[in-house]
RODO-2510 file (C-alpha; in nm, 4 decimals, decimal comma):
residues 74
     n   res          X          Y          Z
     1     m     0,0000     0,0000     0,0000
     2     p     0,2793     0,2530     0,0685
     3     s     0,4142     0,2064    -0,2840
     4     l     0,0681     0,2827    -0,4264
     5     m     0,0417     0,6030    -0,2230
     6     r     0,3927     0,7052    -0,3283
     7     f     0,3028     0,6406    -0,6947
     8     l    -0,0186     0,8420    -0,6680
     9     t     0,1666     1,1255    -0,4939
    10     v     0,4259     1,1405    -0,7722
    11     l     0,1507     1,1405    -1,0358
    12     a    -0,0338     1,4183    -0,8532
    13     a     0,2854     1,6241    -0,8268
    14     l     0,3544     1,5821    -1,2008
    15     a    -0,0036     1,6740    -1,2885
    16     a     0,0172     1,9822    -1,0657
    17     a     0,3441     2,0877    -1,2291
    18     v     0,1957     2,0491    -1,5773
    19     f    -0,1179     2,2392    -1,4777
    20     a     0,0872     2,5198    -1,3204
    21     t     0,3022     2,5476    -1,6329
    22     l     0,0015     2,5626    -1,8644
    23     y    -0,1745     2,8149    -1,6430
    24     s     0,1295     3,0408    -1,6225
    25     l     0,1826     3,0270    -1,9995
    26     a    -0,1823     3,1092    -2,0672
    27     t    -0,1834     3,3931    -1,8155
    28     f     0,1517     3,5655    -1,8603
    29     v     0,2438     3,5111    -2,2268
    30     t     0,0676     3,7227    -2,4883
    31     p     0,0931     3,6218    -2,8545
    32     q     0,2267     3,8696    -3,1063
    33     t    -0,0203     3,9430    -3,3838
    34     r     0,1121     4,0108    -3,7315
    35     e    -0,0177     4,0369    -4,0841
    36     m    -0,0050     3,7232    -4,2962
    37     t    -0,0007     3,6879    -4,6749
    38     v    -0,0761     3,3614    -4,8559
    39     t    -0,0108     3,3268    -5,2278
    40     i    -0,2702     3,1176    -5,4121
    41     p    -0,1896     2,9892    -5,7621
    42     s    -0,4178     3,1296    -6,0317
    43     q    -0,5119     2,7790    -6,1458
    44     r    -0,6897     2,7208    -5,8169
    45     l    -0,8817     3,0466    -5,8431
    46     k    -1,0016     3,0002    -6,2002
    47     p    -1,0260     2,6341    -6,3068
    48     p    -1,0401     2,5494    -6,6789
    49     p    -1,3870     2,5545    -6,8367
    50     a    -1,5893     2,2313    -6,8303
    51     t    -1,6107     2,2132    -7,2117
    52     a    -1,2335     2,1831    -7,2432
    53     a    -1,2319     1,8933    -6,9975
    54     a    -1,5050     1,7103    -7,1915
    55     r    -1,3027     1,7251    -7,5159
    56     n    -0,9901     1,5870    -7,3531
    57     s    -0,9768     1,2071    -7,3919
    58     q    -0,7297     1,1745    -7,1040
    59     t    -0,9721     1,2850    -6,8303
    60     a    -1,1155     1,0458    -6,5744
    61     g    -1,4686     1,0694    -6,7137
    62     a    -1,3558     0,9902    -7,0673
    63     g    -1,2201     0,6538    -6,9558
    64     a    -1,5597     0,5456    -6,8227
    65     e    -1,7344     0,6552    -7,1425
    66     a    -1,4778     0,4778    -7,3610
    67     a    -1,5168     0,1576    -7,1594
    68     a    -1,8942     0,1677    -7,2129
    69     e    -1,8503     0,2081    -7,5893
    70     g    -1,6127    -0,0860    -7,6236
    71     p    -1,2468    -0,1254    -7,7143
    72     q    -1,0892     0,1394    -7,9315
    73     p    -0,8894     0,0271    -8,2391
    74     r    -0,5263     0,1362    -8,2425
***
């Protein structure tokens, strides 16, 4: 039984130390705010039109349509 109480006391002391550290960081440290700029590629802002994708035989949808039609001669 003494070893159990010693173990629980050590765990309680560690938990108290962690709690005290977190509390002091949250109370005494203030974050510095600053302006942030993120560059977004233009391809993500304006995707290609849907008609161009339908004409392209290499798109994912074209493979399903070609499989439904049958094998293509080469």
